[in-house]
Backbone as ProteinMPNN parsed JSONL, in Angstrom:
{"seq_chain_A": "MDDSLVTRIASHPKYQELKAKRTRFGAWLTVAMLVVYYGFILLIAFDKELLAQRLGEGVTTLGMPIGLFVIVFTIVITAIYVRRANREFDQLSDQINKAVLK", "coords_chain_A": {"N_chain_A": [[32.176, 31.354, 15.98], [35.509, 30.381, 16.258], [36.553, 28.299, 18.904], [39.184, 28.246, 19.851], [40.148, 30.677, 18.967], [38.581, 32.44, 20.44], [39.512, 31.814, 22.99], [42.2, 32.601, 22.759], [41.907, 35.355, 22.356], [40.583, 36.126, 24.747], [42.526, 35.542, 26.63], [44.566, 37.233, 26.049], [46.814, 39.811, 27.041], [46.387, 42.517, 26.283], [43.684, 42.51, 25.722], [42.626, 42.093, 28.24], [43.445, 44.481, 29.398], [42.005, 46.323, 27.808], [39.371, 45.576, 28.427], [39.305, 46.138, 31.195], [39.847, 48.931, 31.265], [37.747, 49.975, 29.719], [35.518, 49.128, 31.185], [35.926, 50.404, 33.678], [35.935, 53.124, 32.913], [33.385, 53.367, 31.771], [31.853, 52.851, 34.039], [32.422, 55.094, 35.667], [31.305, 57.144, 34.092], [28.665, 56.314, 34.094], [27.998, 56.542, 36.821], [28.29, 59.322, 37.106], [26.229, 60.197, 35.396], [23.997, 59.098, 36.682], [24.055, 60.495, 39.12], [23.6, 63.145, 38.274], [21.088, 62.882, 36.933], [19.36, 61.644, 38.888], [19.719, 63.497, 40.892], [18.412, 65.701, 39.798], [15.809, 64.64, 39.665], [15.344, 64.271, 42.403], [15.377, 66.943, 43.214], [13.051, 67.799, 41.933], [11.201, 66.287, 43.36], [11.548, 67.077, 46.06], [12.103, 69.825, 46.312], [10.344, 71.732, 45.011], [9.739, 74.419, 45.056], [12.163, 75.759, 44.672], [12.77, 75.065, 42.019], [10.64, 76.252, 40.796], [11.086, 78.947, 40.835], [11.04, 82.014, 39.178], [12.9, 83.186, 36.381], [13.878, 86.257, 35.902], [11.494, 88.476, 34.358], [9.926, 86.948, 32.744], [8.322, 83.84, 31.73], [9.922, 81.717, 32.202], [11.268, 79.304, 34.338], [13.561, 78.33, 36.979], [13.81, 75.625, 36.839], [13.751, 74.915, 34.139], [16.317, 75.592, 32.775], [17.921, 73.91, 34.332], [16.87, 71.383, 33.778], [17.434, 71.343, 31.045], [20.202, 71.315, 31.235], [20.604, 68.708, 32.197], [19.919, 67.195, 29.936], [21.818, 68.155, 28.056], [24.152, 67.422, 29.411], [23.979, 64.644, 29.232], [24.376, 64.291, 26.472], [26.964, 65.325, 26.246], [28.543, 63.58, 27.887], [28.177, 61.26, 26.455], [29.451, 61.941, 24.063], [32.042, 62.224, 25.061], [32.599, 59.572, 25.782], [32.458, 58.317, 23.26], [34.526, 59.619, 21.91], [36.79, 58.792, 23.394], [36.553, 56.046, 23.015], [36.914, 55.854, 20.253], [39.548, 56.715, 20.014], [41.29, 55.451, 22.02], [40.195, 52.882, 22.808], [39.531, 51.627, 20.366], [42.052, 51.518, 19.23], [43.381, 49.745, 20.952], [41.808, 47.487, 20.426], [42.465, 47.014, 17.742], [45.174, 46.364, 18.045], [44.922, 43.985, 19.463], [43.565, 42.411, 17.574], [45.521, 42.238, 15.546], [47.554, 40.88, 16.906], [46.371, 38.456, 17.655], [45.291, 37.325, 15.354], [47.381, 36.51, 13.744]], "CA_chain_A": [[33.555, 31.729, 16.143], [36.369, 29.279, 16.672], [36.808, 28.328, 20.35], [40.586, 28.572, 20.12], [40.276, 32.12, 18.757], [37.971, 33.074, 21.616], [40.435, 31.611, 24.106], [43.381, 33.45, 22.532], [41.513, 36.751, 22.591], [40.27, 36.312, 26.167], [43.728, 35.433, 27.453], [45.56, 38.22, 25.622], [46.931, 40.9, 28.032], [45.784, 43.763, 25.769], [42.239, 42.369, 25.873], [42.356, 42.323, 29.66], [43.609, 45.923, 29.59], [40.858, 46.966, 27.168], [38.184, 45.268, 29.217], [39.377, 46.857, 32.462], [39.728, 50.376, 31.017], [36.396, 50.271, 29.232], [34.583, 48.93, 32.293], [36.159, 51.468, 34.66], [35.492, 54.402, 32.34], [31.926, 53.307, 31.666], [31.276, 52.941, 35.381], [32.503, 56.493, 36.095], [30.316, 57.93, 33.357], [27.352, 55.895, 34.58], [27.798, 57.172, 38.134], [28.076, 60.754, 36.87], [24.896, 60.379, 34.831], [23.008, 58.798, 37.719], [24.054, 61.603, 40.082], [22.934, 64.297, 37.651], [19.679, 62.587, 36.667], [18.598, 61.471, 40.122], [19.746, 64.78, 41.589], [17.318, 66.495, 39.234], [14.543, 64.035, 40.108], [15.181, 64.588, 43.825], [14.968, 68.347, 43.287], [11.637, 67.864, 41.573], [10.407, 65.679, 44.424], [11.667, 67.666, 47.392], [12.289, 71.277, 46.34], [9.607, 72.293, 43.878], [9.774, 75.882, 45.14], [13.409, 76.199, 44.048], [12.647, 74.917, 40.566], [9.555, 77.118, 40.309], [11.488, 80.36, 40.852], [11.105, 82.615, 37.848], [14.124, 83.87, 35.967], [13.483, 87.53, 35.296], [10.066, 88.811, 34.301], [9.241, 86.047, 31.82], [7.678, 82.642, 32.26], [10.925, 80.677, 32.387], [11.622, 79.041, 35.731], [14.884, 77.758, 37.186], [13.762, 74.213, 36.457], [13.983, 74.744, 32.701], [17.734, 75.451, 32.445], [18.476, 72.734, 35.001], [16.439, 70.243, 32.955], [18.22, 71.404, 29.813], [21.543, 70.877, 31.607], [20.592, 67.231, 32.271], [19.928, 66.705, 28.557], [23.121, 68.496, 27.469], [25.134, 66.595, 30.097], [23.894, 63.309, 28.628], [25.021, 64.376, 25.159], [28.397, 65.563, 26.445], [29.243, 62.375, 28.346], [28.159, 60.318, 25.334], [30.526, 62.368, 23.165], [33.304, 61.894, 25.716], [32.814, 58.125, 25.65], [32.72, 58.003, 21.846], [35.87, 60.108, 21.585], [37.783, 57.901, 23.995], [36.436, 54.748, 22.358], [37.53, 55.958, 18.929], [41.002, 56.909, 20.128], [42.023, 54.491, 22.839], [39.644, 51.53, 22.802], [39.685, 51.063, 19.028], [43.477, 51.237, 19.033], [43.65, 48.497, 21.659], [41.145, 46.413, 19.675], [43.284, 46.739, 16.565], [46.374, 45.658, 18.502], [44.502, 42.62, 19.807], [43.302, 41.711, 16.304], [46.789, 41.951, 14.865], [48.312, 39.907, 17.669], [45.675, 37.176, 17.746], [44.984, 36.774, 14.025], [48.618, 36.271, 12.985]], "C_chain_A": [[34.312, 30.519, 16.703], [36.698, 29.403, 18.168], [38.257, 28.688, 20.672], [40.838, 30.071, 19.924], [39.721, 32.876, 19.957], [38.913, 32.975, 22.814], [41.67, 32.496, 23.969], [43.067, 34.915, 22.809], [41.318, 37.002, 24.088], [41.516, 36.274, 27.047], [44.806, 36.458, 27.092], [45.613, 39.376, 26.629], [46.31, 42.221, 27.573], [44.26, 43.709, 25.878], [41.842, 42.623, 27.322], [42.449, 43.815, 29.985], [42.41, 46.68, 29.018], [39.603, 46.788, 28.004], [38.163, 46.069, 30.521], [39.181, 48.364, 32.267], [38.31, 50.751, 30.612], [35.371, 50.153, 30.365], [34.703, 50.056, 33.32], [35.625, 52.805, 34.158], [33.97, 54.447, 32.231], [31.246, 53.43, 33.016], [31.308, 54.378, 35.893], [31.458, 57.354, 35.387], [28.897, 57.583, 33.803], [27.037, 56.545, 35.922], [27.526, 58.666, 37.964], [26.669, 61.007, 36.341], [23.813, 60.125, 35.876], [22.919, 59.927, 38.751], [23.305, 62.805, 39.508], [21.435, 64.039, 37.484], [18.875, 62.482, 37.965], [18.66, 62.709, 41.007], [18.622, 65.682, 41.11], [15.962, 65.956, 39.69], [14.294, 64.337, 41.583], [14.822, 66.057, 44.031], [13.489, 68.511, 42.958], [10.773, 67.357, 42.72], [10.408, 66.5, 45.711], [11.852, 69.186, 47.432], [11.644, 71.923, 45.116], [9.675, 73.825, 43.864], [11.039, 76.44, 44.483], [13.289, 76.159, 42.528], [11.581, 75.84, 39.981], [9.917, 78.597, 40.318], [11.631, 80.877, 39.424], [12.46, 83.272, 37.614], [13.706, 85.142, 35.248], [11.979, 87.723, 35.337], [9.265, 87.86, 33.419], [8.612, 84.856, 32.523], [8.673, 81.517, 32.537], [11.278, 80.548, 33.862], [13.013, 78.425, 35.796], [14.941, 76.288, 36.77], [14.066, 73.971, 34.984], [15.468, 74.653, 32.351], [18.389, 74.253, 33.142], [18.105, 71.47, 34.232], [17.206, 70.192, 31.642], [19.655, 70.954, 30.078], [21.622, 69.354, 31.659], [20.674, 66.641, 30.862], [21.286, 66.953, 27.906], [24.225, 67.654, 28.104], [25.152, 65.18, 29.519], [24.608, 63.284, 27.284], [26.528, 64.516, 25.3], [29.1, 64.289, 26.912], [29.206, 61.272, 27.296], [29.279, 60.653, 24.358], [31.896, 62.053, 23.755], [33.604, 60.412, 25.577], [33.172, 57.755, 24.21], [34.129, 58.441, 21.457], [36.949, 59.188, 22.149], [37.74, 56.52, 23.344], [37.118, 54.776, 20.999], [39.044, 56.077, 18.998], [41.686, 55.733, 20.805], [41.503, 53.063, 22.684], [39.769, 50.87, 21.432], [41.136, 50.704, 18.73], [43.866, 49.93, 19.737], [43.017, 47.305, 20.942], [41.945, 46.027, 18.439], [44.55, 45.974, 16.937], [46.057, 44.215, 18.853], [44.267, 41.817, 18.534], [44.582, 41.313, 15.597], [47.568, 40.856, 15.579], [47.677, 38.511, 17.619], [45.476, 36.527, 16.371], [46.209, 36.547, 13.179], [48.584, 34.909, 12.321]], "O_chain_A": [[33.791, 29.754, 17.515], [37.074, 30.476, 18.639], [38.52, 29.365, 21.666], [41.65, 30.664, 20.635], [40.326, 33.839, 20.428], [39.087, 33.94, 23.558], [42.133, 33.075, 24.952], [43.864, 35.627, 23.42], [41.831, 37.982, 24.627], [41.55, 36.91, 28.1], [45.839, 36.536, 27.758], [44.564, 39.877, 27.035], [45.765, 42.964, 28.39], [43.615, 44.733, 26.099], [40.842, 43.288, 27.594], [41.64, 44.346, 30.746], [41.864, 47.571, 29.669], [38.867, 47.743, 28.252], [37.127, 46.613, 30.905], [38.436, 48.998, 33.015], [37.749, 51.728, 31.106], [34.469, 50.982, 30.483], [33.695, 50.597, 33.775], [34.947, 53.528, 34.889], [33.348, 55.456, 32.563], [30.184, 54.042, 33.128], [30.335, 54.841, 36.488], [30.808, 58.192, 36.012], [28.032, 58.456, 33.878], [25.93, 57.042, 36.129], [26.63, 59.211, 38.608], [25.994, 61.933, 36.791], [22.825, 60.857, 35.943], [21.827, 60.272, 39.202], [22.472, 63.406, 40.187], [20.612, 64.877, 37.851], [17.846, 63.139, 38.126], [17.744, 62.947, 41.794], [17.961, 66.346, 41.908], [15.073, 66.725, 40.056], [13.164, 64.626, 41.974], [14.043, 66.382, 44.928], [12.77, 69.264, 43.616], [9.728, 67.936, 43.016], [9.379, 66.606, 46.378], [11.763, 69.775, 48.509], [12.308, 72.567, 44.304], [9.67, 74.446, 42.801], [10.99, 77.473, 43.815], [13.664, 77.109, 41.84], [11.625, 76.167, 38.796], [9.131, 79.423, 39.853], [12.268, 80.247, 38.58], [13.072, 83.83, 38.525], [13.234, 85.096, 34.112], [11.286, 87.211, 36.217], [8.04, 87.964, 33.359], [8.399, 84.862, 33.735], [8.289, 80.469, 33.056], [11.55, 81.536, 34.544], [13.574, 78.043, 34.769], [15.998, 75.779, 36.396], [14.588, 72.915, 34.628], [15.857, 73.702, 31.674], [19.313, 73.651, 32.595], [18.941, 70.584, 34.056], [17.586, 69.115, 31.182], [20.259, 70.285, 29.239], [22.609, 68.772, 31.209], [21.42, 65.69, 30.63], [21.843, 66.056, 27.272], [25.141, 67.216, 27.407], [26.218, 64.591, 29.34], [25.362, 62.354, 26.995], [27.285, 63.894, 24.555], [30.158, 63.95, 26.381], [30.107, 60.435, 27.248], [29.978, 59.759, 23.879], [32.809, 61.658, 23.029], [34.739, 60.032, 25.287], [34.089, 56.967, 23.978], [34.839, 57.719, 20.757], [37.908, 58.848, 21.456], [38.782, 55.896, 23.145], [37.82, 53.834, 20.633], [39.744, 55.579, 18.116], [42.563, 55.096, 20.222], [42.283, 52.139, 22.455], [40.08, 49.682, 21.344], [41.415, 49.709, 18.06], [44.595, 49.111, 19.176], [43.622, 46.237, 20.859], [42.085, 44.844, 18.129], [44.953, 45.048, 16.233], [46.85, 43.318, 18.566], [44.715, 40.675, 18.424], [44.714, 40.19, 15.11], [48.173, 40.0, 14.934], [48.384, 37.506, 17.547], [45.493, 35.302, 16.257], [46.077, 36.402, 11.964], [49.536, 34.531, 11.639]]}, "name": "protein", "num_of_chains": 1, "seq": "MDDSLVTRIASHPKYQELKAKRTRFGAWLTVAMLVVYYGFILLIAFDKELLAQRLGEGVTTLGMPIGLFVIVFTIVITAIYVRRANREFDQLSDQINKAVLK"}
């Protein structure tokens, strides 16, 4: 890639905005995922009795739906990121491309 193009992109205000928004949003989602995941791991480590409680008369324990929640939460926050990336981040990228590649 041409060094002057890289410099123009890096110094463009919309690029700075994109970089800041994407980084901030990604950090929030990362923190949320870490809290959910490590919260589940800490429950496994320190409160096995809670997770071993049976739900009803069957063999399903409380740990199963909580574990399923962790998996579903991962899918949901991935979908949230993709949706925002497709709407907002891609739009900013297009604006940067149009402005820089004139």
